ZAKOLTOR-758573 format. One record per atom (N, C-alpha, C, CB): x, z, y; residue in three letters. Coordinates in steps of 0.1 Angstrom, whole numbers, padded with zeros to 4 digits, always signed. Glycine has a CB too. Layout:
XZYala ...
! end
This chain:
+0008+0000-0012met +0000+0000+0000met +0009+0000+0012met -0010+0012+0000met +0005-0008+0022leu +0013-0008+0035leu +0011+0005+0042leu +0008-0020+0043leu +0022+0009+0050ile +0022+0021+0057ile +0010+0021+0067ile +0035+0024+0064ile +0008+0010+0074glu -0003+0009+0084glu -0016+0013+0077glu -0004-0005+0090glu -0019+0008+0065gln -0031+0012+0058gln -0032+0027+0055gln -0033+0003+0046gln -0020+0032+0051thr -0019+0046+0048thr -0022+0055+0061thr -0006+0050+0042thr -0016+0050+0072leu -0019+0057+0085leu -0033+0057+0088leu -0011+0051+0096leu -0040+0046+0087glu -0054+0045+0090glu -0062+0055+0081glu -0059+0031+0088glu -0059+0055+0068arg -0066+0064+0059arg -0064+0079+0062arg -0063+0061+0045arg -0051+0082+0065leu -0048+0096+0069leu -0056+0100+0081leu -0034+0098+0071leu -0057+0091+0091arg -0064+0095+0103arg -0079+0095+0101arg -0061+0085+0115arg -0084+0087+0092ser -0098+0087+0089ser -0102+0100+0082ser -0103+0075+0081ser -0092+0106+0075leu -0094+0119+0068leu -0091+0130+0077leu -0086+0119+0056leu -0088+0127+0090lys -0084+0138+0100lys -0072+0145+0096lys -0096+0147+0102lys -0063+0138+0089leu -0049+0144+0086leu -0040+0139+0096leu -0045+0140+0072leu -0042+0143+0109his -0034+0137+0120his -0020+0141+0120his -0041+0141+0133his -0017+0153+0116gly -0003+0158+0115gly +0005+0150+0105gly -0003+0173+0111gly -0001+0147+0093met +0006+0139+0084met +0007+0124+0089met -0002+0138+0071met -0003+0119+0095ala -0002+0106+0101ala +0009+0104+0111ala -0015+0101+0106ala +0010+0114+0120asp +0020+0114+0131asp +0034+0115+0125asp +0017+0125+0141asp +0035+0124+0115ala +0048+0125+0108ala +0053+0113+0101ala +0048+0137+0099ala +0043+0106+0094leu +0046+0094+0087leu +0050+0083+0096leu +0034+0090+0078leu +0043+0082+0108ala +0047+0072+0118ala +0061+0075+0123ala +0036+0072+0129ala +0064+0087+0126arg +0077+0090+0131arg +0088+0087+0121arg +0078+0105+0135arg +0085+0090+0108trp +0094+0087+0097trp +0096+0072+0096trp +0090+0093+0084trp +0086+0064+0097arg +0086+0050+0096arg +0095+0044+0108arg +0072+0043+0097arg +0093+0049+0120asp +0100+0044+0131asp +0114+0049+0133asp +0092+0047+0144asp +0119+0058+0125asp +0132+0064+0126asp +0142+0055+0119asp +0133+0078+0121asp +0149+0047+0126thr +0158+0037+0120thr +0170+0044+0113thr +0163+0027+0130thr +0173+0056+0116ser +0184+0063+0110ser +0180+0072+0099ser +0191+0071+0121ser +0167+0071+0095arg +0162+0080+0085arg +0170+0079+0071arg +0147+0078+0082arg +0171+0090+0065ala +0177+0091+0052ala +0166+0088+0041ala +0184+0104+0049ala +0171+0082+0030ala +0162+0079+0019ala +0156+0093+0014ala +0168+0071+0008ala +0143+0093+0011leu +0137+0105+0006leu +0130+0102-0007leu +0126+0110+0016leu +0131+0112-0016glu +0124+0111-0029glu +0109+0113-0025glu +0129+0122-0039glu +0100+0107-0033pro +0086+0108-0030pro +0081+0123-0028pro +0078+0102-0042pro +0086+0132-0037ala +0082+0146-0035ala +0087+0152-0022ala +0088+0154-0047ala +0099+0148-0018asp +0104+0153-0005asp +0096+0147+0007asp +0119+0149-0003asp +0092+0135+0006leu +0084+0129+0017leu +0070+0135+0017leu +0082+0114+0015leu +0064+0138+0006val +0051+0145+0006val +0053+0159+0012val +0046+0146-0009val +0064+0166+0008gly +0066+0179+0014gly +0067+0178+0029gly +0078+0185+0008gly +0075+0168+0034leu +0076+0167+0049leu +0063+0165+0055leu +0086+0155+0052leu +0054+0156+0049leu +0041+0153+0055leu +0032+0166+0055leu +0035+0142+0048leu +0033+0173+0043ala +0024+0185+0042ala +0028+0195+0052ala +0025+0191+0028ala +0041+0197+0054asp +0046+0207+0065asp +0041+0203+0078asp +0061+0208+0064asp +0042+0190+0081ala +0037+0185+0095ala +0022+0188+0096ala +0040+0170+0096ala +0015+0186+0086glu +0000+0188+0087glu -0003+0203+0089glu -0007+0183+0075glu +0004+0211+0082trp +0003+0226+0083trp +0006+0230+0097trp +0011+0233+0073trp +0017+0225+0103ser +0021+0229+0116ser +0011+0225+0126ser +0035+0223+0119ser +0006+0213+0125thr -0004+0207+0134thr -0016+0216+0134thr -0007+0193+0131thr -0021+0219+0123arg -0034+0227+0122arg -0031+0241+0127arg -0039+0227+0107arg -0020+0247+0124asp -0017+0260+0128asp -0016+0261+0144asp -0003+0265+0122asp -0010+0250+0150ser -0009+0249+0164ser -0023+0248+0170ser -0001+0237+0168ser -0032+0241+0164lys -0046+0239+0169lys -0053+0252+0168lys -0053+0228+0162lys -0051+0260+0158lys -0058+0273+0156lys -0053+0282+0167lys -0055+0278+0142lys -0040+0282+0170leu -0035+0291+0180leu -0040+0287+0194leu -0019+0290+0180leu -0041+0274+0196ser -0047+0270+0209ser -0061+0274+0210ser -0046+0255+0210ser -0069+0274+0199ser -0083+0278+0200ser -0084+0293+0202ser -0089+0274+0186ser -0075+0301+0195arg -0075+0315+0197arg -0072+0319+0212arg -0066+0323+0188arg -0062+0312+0217leu -0058+0315+0231leu -0069+0311+0241leu -0045+0308+0235leu -0076+0300+0238arg -0087+0296+0247arg -0098+0306+0246arg -0092+0282+0243arg -0102+0310+0234gln -0113+0320+0233gln -0109+0334+0238gln -0116+0321+0218gln -0096+0337+0239ala -0092+0350+0244ala -0095+0351+0259ala -0077+0352+0242ala -0094+0340+0266gln -0097+0340+0281gln -0088+0350+0288gln -0112+0343+0284gln -0075+0349+0285leu -0065+0358+0291leu -0064+0356+0306leu -0052+0357+0285leu -0063+0367+0314arg -0061+0366+0328arg -0048+0358+0332arg -0061+0379+0335arg -0038+0360+0324phe -0025+0353+0326phe -0024+0345+0313phe -0013+0362+0328phe -0029+0332+0314ser -0030+0324+0302ser -0016+0320+0296ser -0038+0312+0304ser -0006+0320+0305ser +0007+0316+0300ser +0016+0328+0297ser +0014+0307+0310ser +0011+0340+0298ala +0019+0352+0296ala +0024+0352+0281ala +0011+0365+0299ala +0036+0355+0279cys +0042+0356+0266cys +0053+0366+0265cys +0047+0342+0260cys +0055+0372+0254pro +0065+0383+0253pro +0079+0379+0258pro +0066+0388+0239pro +0083+0366+0256glu +0096+0362+0260glu +0098+0362+0275glu +0098+0348+0255glu +0087+0362+0282asp +0088+0362+0297asp +0086+0376+0303asp +0079+0352+0303asp +0084+0386+0295val +0083+0399+0301val +0096+0404+0307val +0078+0409+0290val +0095+0409+0319asp +0107+0412+0327asp +0113+0426+0322asp +0104+0413+0342asp +0125+0425+0316leu +0131+0437+0311leu +0144+0440+0319leu +0135+0436+0296leu +0146+0433+0330ser +0158+0434+0338ser +0159+0446+0347ser +0160+0421+0347ser +0147+0452+0350arg +0147+0464+0358arg +0141+0476+0350arg +0140+0461+0371arg +0146+0487+0352pro +0140+0499+0345pro +0127+0503+0350pro +0150+0511+0346pro +0117+0503+0341arg +0103+0506+0345arg +0095+0512+0334arg +0096+0494+0350arg +0102+0518+0323gly +0095+0524+0313gly +0092+0516+0301gly +0083+0530+0318gly +0098+0504+0300leu +0096+0495+0289leu +0109+0490+0284leu +0087+0483+0293leu +0113+0494+0272ser +0125+0491+0266ser +0124+0478+0257ser +0131+0502+0257ser +0135+0472+0254arg +0135+0460+0246arg +0130+0464+0232arg +0149+0453+0245arg +0134+0475+0227gln +0130+0480+0214gln +0115+0482+0213gln +0138+0493+0210gln +0110+0489+0223leu +0095+0491+0223leu +0088+0478+0223leu +0091+0500+0234leu +0092+0469+0232leu +0085+0456+0233leu +0086+0448+0220leu +0091+0447+0244leu +0097+0449+0213ser +0099+0442+0200ser +0090+0448+0190ser +0114+0443+0195ser +0088+0461+0190glu +0079+0467+0180glu +0064+0463+0183glu +0080+0483+0181glu +0061+0462+0195leu +0047+0458+0199leu +0044+0444+0196leu +0044+0461+0214leu +0054+0435+0198val +0053+0421+0195val +0051+0418+0180val +0065+0413+0201val +0057+0427+0172ser +0055+0425+0158ser +0041+0427+0153ser +0064+0436+0150ser +0032+0433+0162cys +0018+0434+0159cys +0015+0444+0147cys +0012+0421+0156cys +0025+0452+0144ser +0022+0462+0133ser +0011+0472+0137ser +0035+0470+0130ser +0010+0474+0151trp -0001+0483+0156trp -0015+0477+0153trp +0001+0485+0171trp -0016+0463+0153val -0029+0457+0150val -0032+0459+0136val -0028+0442+0154val -0022+0457+0127ala -0024+0459+0113ala -0029+0473+0109ala -0012+0455+0105ala -0024+0483+0118arg -0028+0497+0115arg -0040+0501+0124arg -0016+0506+0118arg -0047+0492+0130gln -0058+0495+0139gln -0055+0505+0149gln -0070+0499+0130gln -0043+0504+0155arg -0040+0513+0166arg -0043+0506+0179arg -0025+0517+0165arg -0044+0514+0190asn -0046+0509+0203asn -0033+0510+0211asn -0057+0518+0210asn -0033+0503+0223val -0022+0503+0232val -0028+0507+0246val -0014+0490+0232val -0022+0517+0252ile -0026+0521+0265ile -0014+0519+0275ile -0031+0536+0265ile -0016+0511+0285ile -0006+0508+0295ile -0010+0514+0308ile -0004+0493+0296ile -0002+0523+0313thr -0006+0529+0326thr +0006+0527+0336thr -0009+0544+0325thr +0003+0529+0349gly +0013+0528+0359gly +0007+0523+0372gly +0024+0518+0355gly +0015+0524+0383pro +0010+0520+0396pro +0006+0505+0397pro +0020+0524+0407pro -0001+0502+0407thr -0004+0488+0409thr +0009+0479+0411thr -0014+0486+0421thr +0009+0467+0405gly +0020+0458+0407gly +0031+0460+0398gly +0025+0459+0421gly +0030+0469+0388thr +0041+0471+0379thr +0040+0462+0366thr +0041+0486+0374thr +0030+0454+0366gly +0030+0444+0355gly +0021+0448+0343gly +0043+0442+0350gly +0012+0457+0345lys +0003+0462+0334lys -0005+0450+0328lys -0006+0473+0339lys -0011+0443+0337ser -0020+0432+0332ser -0012+0421+0325ser -0028+0426+0343ser -0001+0418+0331tyr +0008+0407+0325tyr +0012+0412+0311tyr +0020+0404+0334tyr +0017+0424+0310leu +0021+0429+0297leu +0010+0429+0287leu +0027+0443+0298leu -0002+0433+0291ala -0013+0433+0282ala -0016+0419+0277ala -0026+0439+0289ala -0016+0409+0286cys -0018+0395+0282cys -0007+0390+0273cys -0019+0386+0294cys +0005+0394+0275ala +0016+0390+0267ala +0015+0396+0253ala +0030+0395+0273ala +0010+0408+0252leu +0008+0414+0238leu -0004+0407+0232leu +0005+0429+0240leu -0014+0404+0239ala -0025+0396+0234ala -0021+0383+0229ala -0037+0395+0244ala -0012+0376+0236asn -0006+0363+0232asn +0001+0365+0219asn +0003+0358+0243asn +0009+0375+0217ser +0016+0377+0205ser +0006+0380+0193ser +0026+0389+0206ser -0005+0387+0196ala -0015+0389+0186ala -0022+0376+0182ala -0026+0399+0191ala -0024+0367+0191cys -0029+0354+0188cys -0020+0346+0179cys -0032+0346+0201cys -0007+0347+0183arg +0003+0340+0174arg +0003+0345+0160arg +0017+0342+0181arg +0000+0358+0159ala +0000+0364+0145ala -0013+0361+0138ala +0002+0379+0146ala -0022+0354+0144gly -0034+0350+0137gly -0046+0359+0140gly -0032+0350+0123gly -0045+0368+0150his -0056+0377+0153his -0065+0372+0165his -0050+0391+0157his -0078+0373+0163ser -0087+0370+0174ser -0085+0380+0185ser -0101+0369+0169ser -0086+0375+0198thr -0084+0383+0209thr -0094+0380+0220thr -0069+0382+0215thr -0097+0390+0228phe -0107+0388+0239phe -0103+0397+0251phe -0122+0391+0234phe -0102+0391+0263tyr -0098+0398+0275tyr -0109+0399+0284tyr -0086+0391+0281tyr -0111+0411+0290arg -0120+0413+0301arg -0115+0424+0311arg -0134+0416+0296arg -0116+0422+0324arg -0115+0433+0333arg -0126+0442+0330arg -0115+0428+0348arg -0124+0455+0332ala -0134+0465+0329ala -0147+0463+0336ala -0129+0479+0333ala -0146+0459+0349ser -0158+0457+0357ser -0166+0445+0352ser -0155+0455+0372ser -0160+0435+0348arg -0166+0423+0342arg -0173+0426+0328arg -0157+0411+0341arg -0165+0434+0320leu -0171+0438+0307leu -0184+0446+0309leu -0160+0446+0300leu -0184+0455+0319phe -0196+0463+0321phe -0208+0454+0326phe -0193+0475+0330phe -0204+0445+0335asp -0214+0436+0340asp -0221+0428+0328asp -0208+0426+0350asp -0212+0423+0320glu -0217+0415+0308glu -0226+0423+0299glu -0206+0408+0301glu -0222+0436+0297ala -0229+0445+0289ala -0243+0448+0295ala -0222+0459+0287ala -0244+0449+0308ala -0256+0452+0315ala -0265+0440+0314ala -0254+0455+0330ala -0260+0428+0315his -0268+0415+0314his -0273+0414+0299his -0260+0403+0317his -0265+0418+0290ala -0269+0417+0276ala -0280+0426+0273ala -0257+0419+0266ala -0280+0438+0278arg -0291+0447+0277arg -0304+0442+0283arg -0287+0461+0282arg -0302+0436+0295ala -0314+0431+0302ala -0320+0420+0295ala -0310+0428+0316ala -0313+0411+0289asp -0319+0399+0284asp -0321+0400+0269asp -0310+0387+0286asp -0319+0412+0263gly -0322+0414+0249gly -0311+0409+0239gly -0335+0407+0246gly -0299+0406+0244ser -0289+0401+0235ser -0278+0412+0233ser -0282+0389+0241ser -0282+0424+0235trp -0272+0435+0234trp -0266+0436+0220trp -0278+0448+0238trp -0274+0435+0210leu -0268+0437+0196leu -0259+0425+0193leu -0280+0437+0186leu -0263+0413+0198asp -0254+0402+0196asp -0241+0404+0203asp -0260+0388+0200asp -0242+0409+0216phe -0230+0412+0223phe -0221+0422+0216phe -0233+0417+0238phe -0227+0433+0211leu -0219+0443+0204leu -0212+0437+0192leu -0229+0454+0200leu -0219+0429+0184ala -0214+0423+0172ala -0202+0413+0176ala -0224+0415+0165ala -0204+0406+0187arg -0193+0396+0191arg -0180+0404+0195arg -0198+0388+0203arg -0182+0415+0202val -0170+0422+0206val -0164+0430+0195val -0174+0432+0218val -0173+0435+0186ala -0168+0443+0175ala -0159+0435+0165ala -0180+0449+0167ala -0162+0422+0164lys -0155+0414+0154lys -0141+0409+0159lys -0163+0403+0149lys -0139+0411+0172val -0126+0407+0178val -0115+0416+0173val -0127+0406+0193val -0104+0411+0169lys -0094+0420+0163lys -0087+0428+0174lys -0084+0412+0155lys -0085+0421+0186val -0078+0428+0197val -0086+0426+0210val -0063+0423+0199val -0092+0437+0215leu -0099+0437+0228leu -0090+0442+0239leu -0113+0445+0227leu -0089+0435+0250val -0082+0439+0262val -0091+0443+0273val -0072+0428+0267val -0091+0456+0277ile -0099+0461+0288ile -0089+0464+0299ile -0107+0474+0284ile -0089+0455+0309asp -0079+0456+0320asp -0085+0463+0332asp -0075+0441+0324asp -0077+0470+0339asp -0080+0477+0352asp -0091+0487+0350asp -0085+0467+0362asp -0090+0495+0339phe -0100+0506+0337phe -0097+0517+0346phe -0099+0511+0322phe -0108+0523+0352gly -0107+0534+0360gly -0106+0531+0375gly -0096+0542+0356gly -0108+0519+0379leu -0108+0516+0393leu -0120+0522+0401leu -0107+0501+0396leu -0131+0524+0394glu -0142+0530+0400glu -0150+0538+0390glu -0152+0519+0406glu -0157+0548+0394pro -0165+0557+0384pro -0175+0549+0376pro -0171+0568+0392pro -0177+0553+0364leu -0187+0546+0356leu -0201+0553+0358leu -0183+0548+0341leu -0211+0544+0358gly -0224+0548+0358gly -0229+0552+0344gly -0234+0538+0364gly -0240+0558+0343ala -0245+0562+0329ala -0246+0550+0320ala -0259+0568+0331ala -0252+0538+0324pro -0252+0527+0314pro -0239+0522+0310pro -0260+0515+0320pro -0229+0522+0319asp -0215+0518+0315asp -0209+0528+0305asp -0206+0517+0328asp -0211+0541+0307arg -0206+0551+0298arg -0211+0548+0284arg -0209+0565+0303arg -0224+0546+0283arg -0230+0545+0270arg -0226+0531+0264arg -0246+0545+0271arg -0225+0521+0272ala -0220+0508+0266ala -0206+0509+0261ala -0221+0497+0277ala -0197+0515+0269leu -0183+0517+0264leu -0182+0524+0251leu -0175+0523+0275leu -0190+0535+0250leu -0189+0543+0238leu -0194+0535+0226leu -0198+0556+0240leu -0205+0528+0228glu -0210+0520+0217glu -0200+0509+0213glu -0223+0513+0221glu -0194+0502+0223leu -0184+0492+0219leu -0172+0498+0212leu -0179+0486+0232leu -0167+0510+0216leu -0155+0516+0210leu -0159+0522+0197leu -0150+0527+0219leu -0171+0527+0195asp -0175+0532+0183asp -0176+0522+0172asp -0189+0539+0184asp -0180+0510+0175asp -0181+0499+0165asp -0167+0494+0161asp -0189+0487+0170asp -0157+0496+0170arg -0143+0491+0168arg -0134+0502+0162arg -0138+0486+0181arg -0138+0514+0162tyr -0130+0526+0158tyr -0125+0524+0144tyr -0137+0539+0160tyr -0112+0525+0142asp -0105+0524+0129asp -0108+0511+0122asp -0110+0536+0120asp -0112+0501+0130val -0115+0488+0124val -0106+0477+0131val -0130+0484+0125val -0105+0479+0144ser -0097+0469+0152ser -0089+0476+0163ser -0106+0458+0157ser -0083+0469+0172ser -0074+0475+0182ser -0079+0471+0196ser -0060+0470+0180ser -0076+0480+0205thr -0080+0478+0219thr -0068+0481+0228thr -0092+0487+0223thr -0065+0472+0237ile -0055+0474+0248ile -0062+0478+0261ile -0046+0461+0250ile -0058+0489+0267val -0064+0493+0279val -0053+0495+0290val -0071+0507+0278val -0055+0489+0301thr -0046+0491+0313thr -0053+0499+0323thr -0041+0477+0318thr -0046+0508+0330ser -0052+0517+0340ser -0041+0522+0349ser -0059+0528+0333ser -0045+0524+0362gln -0036+0531+0371gln -0036+0546+0369gln -0040+0528+0386gln -0046+0550+0361leu -0047+0565+0359leu -0042+0568+0345leu -0062+0569+0360leu -0036+0580+0344glu -0032+0585+0331glu -0045+0589+0323glu -0022+0597+0332glu -0045+0589+0310pro -0057+0592+0303pro -0063+0606+0306pro -0054+0592+0288pro -0054+0616+0310lys -0059+0629+0313lys -0068+0629+0325lys -0047+0638+0315lys -0068+0618+0333leu -0076+0617+0345leu -0089+0609+0342leu -0069+0611+0356leu -0090+0603+0330trp -0102+0594+0327trp -0115+0602+0327trp -0099+0587+0314trp -0115+0615+0324his -0127+0622+0323his -0134+0622+0337his -0125+0637+0319his -0127+0623+0347gly -0133+0622+0361gly -0139+0609+0364gly -0123+0626+0371gly -0133+0598+0359val -0139+0585+0361val -0151+0582+0353val -0128+0574+0358val -0150+0587+0340ile -0161+0584+0331ile -0174+0592+0335ile -0157+0588+0316ile -0172+0605+0339gly -0183+0613+0344gly -0188+0623+0335gly -0194+0603+0348gly -0196+0619+0325asp -0203+0628+0316asp -0192+0634+0307asp -0214+0621+0308asp -0191+0648+0307pro -0180+0654+0299pro -0181+0651+0284pro -0180+0669+0301pro -0193+0651+0279thr -0195+0649+0264thr -0191+0635+0260thr -0209+0652+0260thr -0196+0625+0268leu -0193+0611+0265leu -0179+0608+0268leu -0202+0602+0273leu -0173+0615+0279ala -0159+0612+0282ala -0150+0617+0271ala -0156+0620+0295ala -0153+0629+0265asp -0145+0633+0253asp -0145+0623+0242asp -0151+0647+0248asp -0157+0618+0239ala -0159+0608+0228ala -0151+0595+0231ala -0173+0606+0225ala -0152+0590+0243ile -0146+0578+0247ile -0131+0579+0247ile -0150+0573+0261ile -0126+0590+0253val -0111+0592+0254val -0105+0594+0240val -0108+0604+0263val -0112+0602+0232asp -0107+0604+0218asp -0106+0591+0210asp -0117+0614+0211asp -0116+0582+0212arg -0115+0570+0204arg -0104+0560+0209arg -0128+0563+0205arg -0100+0562+0222leu -0090+0553+0227leu -0076+0559+0226leu -0093+0551+0242leu -0074+0572+0227val -0061+0578+0229val -0055+0583+0216val -0062+0589+0239val -0063+0589+0207his -0056+0597+0197his -0048+0589+0187his -0067+0604+0189his -0051+0576+0186asn -0043+0567+0177asn -0036+0556+0185asn -0051+0561+0166asn -0032+0559+0197ala -0027+0548+0206ala -0012+0549+0208ala -0034+0549+0220ala -0006+0537+0210glu +0007+0535+0215glu +0007+0536+0230glu +0014+0522+0210glu +0015+0544+0236arg +0015+0547+0251arg +0026+0540+0258arg +0014+0562+0253arg +0024+0533+0269ile +0034+0528+0277ile +0031+0532+0291ile +0034+0512+0276ile +0041+0539+0298gly +0039+0543+0311gly +0049+0535+0320gly +0042+0558+0313gly +0044+0525+0327leu +0052+0516+0336leu +0055+0523+0349leu +0046+0503+0338leu +0067+0522+0355ala +0070+0528+0367ala +0077+0518+0376ala +0079+0540+0365ala +0080+0522+0388gly +0087+0514+0397gly +0079+0508+0409gly +0093+0502+0390gly +0085+0501+0418asp +0078+0495+0429asp +0070+0483+0424asp +0088+0491+0440asp +0061+0479+0433ser +0052+0467+0430ser +0061+0455+0430ser +0041+0466+0440ser +0059+0446+0420ser +0066+0434+0419ser +0060+0423+0428ser +0067+0429+0405ser +0048+0426+0434arg +0042+0416+0442arg +0049+0416+0456arg +0027+0420+0444arg +0053+0404+0460lys +0060+0402+0472lys +0050+0401+0484lys +0069+0390+0472lys +0053+0407+0495val +0045+0406+0507val +0049+0393+0514val +0047+0418+0516val +0040+0384+0516arg +0043+0371+0522arg +0044+0373+0537arg +0032+0361+0519arg +0054+0366+0543pro +0056+0367+0557pro +0044+0361+0564pro +0069+0361+0562pro +0040+0365+0576pro +0029+0359+0583pro +0033+0345+0587pro +0026+0367+0596pro +0023+0336+0586thr +0024+0322+0590thr +0023+0321+0605thr +0014+0313+0583thr +0031+0312+0610lys +0031+0310+0624lys +0020+0300+0628lys +0044+0305+0629lys 
! end
């Protein structure tokens, strides 16, 4: 069979990785002779890589990360701010996800909490885990809408099945009663099943004042903190003040 016919059939079967690899092999004038089994192996590897890349792209798209291009390799370790190379390496391994542990990142504004959270979410996506990012205020807005339109149980189920949930900027404003109840329900469904990353300017010991109700606050903080990896970022804000325009 001619290679062109083979390429057409591969593409009709949606084996685009194999087709592209076969076309590259055909066009490589310096290619070495391959045994049939070796050529099949080369094509199978190409198809696997193509499908794996598409799955990763899909997970990253569904994650809706605030910093979509954030990745562990670009995390700034050049200045001391409470994040060591060893700790970052341990987190990037995603062993905490496998053990259903949480990650809590605290520190002043501008120290890179959100970027680090997105970089860890990126590494989770690379490891094959589903991920979902929301700022806390947006998450509570969506929860309120879901309760109002009758889709609350669907919303709960959708968030519960995500392997890594990122709640960014928690504690910027006090929670109302509906927000407290929604957060507890979300965390209760995820407890000991999946992992949550929380970023906050406040240390967890101050979360009770933000959450409000002492009983619900105890339950929420317990579900987030007791099995969590803790990162306390320090230092000046990395955001540069732009000079005034003339």
